[in-house]
Every structure is written in structure tokens, then in C-alpha cells.
DRENDO-1510 file (C-alpha; in Angstrom, 1 decimal, always signed):
<recs>
REC; n; res; u; v; w
REC; 1; MET; +169.3; +85.1; +97.6 .
REC; 2; THR; +171.2; +85.5; +100.8 .
REC; 3; LEU; +170.2; +84.3; +104.2 .
REC; 4; GLU; +169.7; +87.9; +105.3 .
REC; 5; ASN; +167.3; +88.6; +102.5 .
REC; 6; LEU; +165.4; +85.5; +103.3 .
REC; 7; GLU; +165.2; +86.5; +107.0 .
REC; 8; GLU; +164.1; +90.0; +106.1 .
REC; 9; LYS; +161.3; +88.6; +103.8 .
REC; 10; VAL; +160.2; +86.2; +106.6 .
REC; 11; ASN; +160.1; +89.1; +109.1 .
REC; 12; ASN; +158.1; +91.2; +106.6 .
REC; 13; THR; +155.8; +88.3; +106.0 .
REC; 14; GLU; +155.3; +87.8; +109.8 .
REC; 15; ILE; +154.6; +91.5; +110.2 .
REC; 16; LEU; +152.0; +91.4; +107.4 .
REC; 17; VAL; +150.4; +88.2; +108.8 .
REC; 18; SER; +150.3; +89.8; +112.3 .
REC; 19; LYS; +148.6; +92.9; +110.8 .
REC; 20; VAL; +146.1; +90.8; +108.9 .
REC; 21; GLU; +145.3; +88.8; +112.0 .
REC; 22; GLU; +144.7; +92.1; +114.0 .
REC; 23; ARG; +142.5; +93.4; +111.2 .
REC; 24; ALA; +140.6; +90.1; +111.2 .
REC; 25; LYS; +140.0; +90.3; +114.9 .
REC; 26; SER; +138.8; +93.9; +114.5 .
REC; 27; ASN; +136.5; +92.9; +111.7 .
REC; 28; THR; +135.1; +90.0; +113.7 .
REC; 29; LYS; +134.3; +92.3; +116.6 .
REC; 30; ARG; +132.6; +94.8; +114.3 .
REC; 31; ILE; +130.6; +92.0; +112.6 .
REC; 32; ASN; +129.5; +90.8; +116.0 .
REC; 33; GLU; +128.4; +94.3; +117.0 .
REC; 34; VAL; +126.5; +94.7; +113.7 .
REC; 35; GLU; +124.8; +91.4; +114.1 .
REC; 36; ALA; +123.6; +92.4; +117.6 .
REC; 37; GLU; +122.3; +95.6; +116.3 .
REC; 38; LEU; +120.6; +93.8; +113.4 .
REC; 39; LYS; +118.8; +91.5; +115.9 .
REC; 40; GLU; +117.6; +94.5; +117.9 .
REC; 41; ASN; +116.4; +96.2; +114.7 .
REC; 42; ASN; +114.5; +93.0; +113.7 .
REC; 43; SER; +112.9; +92.9; +117.1 .
REC; 44; LEU; +111.8; +96.6; +116.7 .
REC; 45; ILE; +110.5; +95.9; +113.2 .
REC; 46; GLY; +108.4; +93.1; +114.6 .
REC; 47; ALA; +107.0; +95.2; +117.4 .
REC; 48; ILE; +106.2; +98.0; +114.9 .
REC; 49; LYS; +104.4; +95.6; +112.7 .
REC; 50; GLU; +102.3; +94.4; +115.6 .
REC; 51; LEU; +101.5; +98.0; +116.5 .
REC; 52; ALA; +100.5; +98.7; +113.0 .
REC; 53; ILE; +98.1; +95.8; +112.9 .
REC; 54; GLU; +96.7; +96.7; +116.3 .
REC; 55; THR; +96.2; +100.3; +115.1 .
REC; 56; LYS; +94.4; +99.0; +112.0 .
REC; 57; TYR; +92.0; +97.0; +114.1 .
REC; 58; MET; +91.5; +99.9; +116.5 .
REC; 59; ARG; +90.7; +102.2; +113.5 .
REC; 60; GLU; +88.2; +99.7; +112.3 .
REC; 61; ASP; +86.6; +99.6; +115.7 .
REC; 62; LEU; +86.6; +103.4; +115.9 .
REC; 63; ASN; +84.9; +103.7; +112.5 .
REC; 64; GLU; +82.2; +101.3; +113.7 .
REC; 65; THR; +81.7; +103.2; +116.9 .
REC; 66; ILE; +81.5; +106.5; +114.9 .
REC; 67; GLN; +78.8; +105.0; +112.7 .
REC; 68; ARG; +76.8; +103.8; +115.7 .
REC; 69; ILE; +77.1; +107.2; +117.4 .
REC; 70; SER; +76.0; +108.9; +114.2 .
REC; 71; LYS; +72.9; +106.7; +114.0 .
REC; 72; LEU; +72.0; +107.4; +117.6 .
REC; 73; GLU; +72.5; +111.1; +117.1 .
REC; 74; SER; +70.4; +111.1; +114.0 .
REC; 75; LYS; +67.6; +109.3; +115.9 .
REC; 76; ASP; +67.7; +111.9; +118.6 .
REC; 77; ALA; +67.7; +114.7; +116.0 .
REC; 78; ASP; +64.6; +113.2; +114.4 .
REC; 79; LYS; +62.9; +113.0; +117.7 .
REC; 80; TRP; +63.8; +116.6; +118.5 .
REC; 81; ASP; +62.6; +117.7; +115.1 .
REC; 82; LYS; +59.2; +116.0; +115.7 .
REC; 83; PHE; +59.0; +117.5; +119.1 .
REC; 84; LYS; +59.6; +121.0; +117.8 .
REC; 85; TRP; +56.9; +120.6; +115.2 .
REC; 86; LEU; +54.5; +119.3; +117.9 .
REC; 87; ILE; +55.3; +122.4; +120.0 .
REC; 88; VAL; +54.8; +124.7; +116.9 .
REC; 89; ALA; +51.5; +122.9; +116.1 .
REC; 90; GLY; +50.3; +123.3; +119.7 .
REC; 91; ILE; +51.2; +127.0; +119.8 .
REC; 92; VAL; +49.4; +127.6; +116.5 .
REC; 93; THR; +46.4; +125.6; +117.7 .
REC; 94; LEU; +46.4; +127.6; +120.9 .
REC; 95; GLY; +46.7; +130.8; +119.0 .
REC; 96; ILE; +43.8; +129.9; +116.7 .
REC; 97; GLY; +41.8; +128.9; +119.7 .
REC; 98; ILE; +42.4; +132.2; +121.5 .
REC; 99; ILE; +41.5; +134.1; +118.4 .
REC; 100; ALA; +38.4; +132.0; +117.9 .
REC; 101; VAL; +37.3; +132.7; +121.5 .
REC; 102; GLN; +37.9; +136.4; +121.2 .
REC; 103; ILE; +35.8; +136.7; +118.0 .
REC; 104; GLY; +33.1; +134.6; +119.6 .
REC; 105; ILE; +33.3; +131.3; +117.9 .
REC; 106; LYS; +32.3; +128.5; +120.1 .
</recs>
């Protein structure tokens, strides 16, 4: 092995090491960027979980409210039905009374 061959191999090795170092720096930068994005994604995931939990509780509250409104509406409907029957009964009674007066029943 001659001195020239040895110098050429050293130069090639230095070039390779330089390329590897550049690649390592590039990879380090990319890894840092990915880590930053990962932290952001984890924050978003946490926020989404909180929203999902809040939505679940809101849905439960909404279901309870719907049930309460349904009960109130059914009470009003029952009152209205009774009122309608009272009106019908009053009209029928009035009609029978008018007929009775016309035919002379006292």
C-alpha cells in the first residue's frame, strides 16, 4: 500500500464521515420537528377527549330535559282532553235541556 493510496482512502473516509454527519444533522432536525408535531397532536387528542366527555354529559342532560318536557306536555294534553270532554258534556247537556224545554218537560 502506497502513501497515495492511503491518503486517498483517508480522503474518501473523511468525505463519507462528512456526509454521515450532514445526514445525522438533517435527521436530528427532522426528528425534532416530528416531536414538536407529536406534542401538538397529543394536546389536540386531549382536547378532543375533553370535548367528547362534555358532549356525553350534555347529551345526558338533554335526555333528562326531553323527558321532563315530555311529562309536562303529557300533563297539559291530559288537561286539554278533560277540558274537551267537559265542553262536549256541557254542549250535550245544553242540547238535551233545550230539547226538553221545547217538548215541555219541566
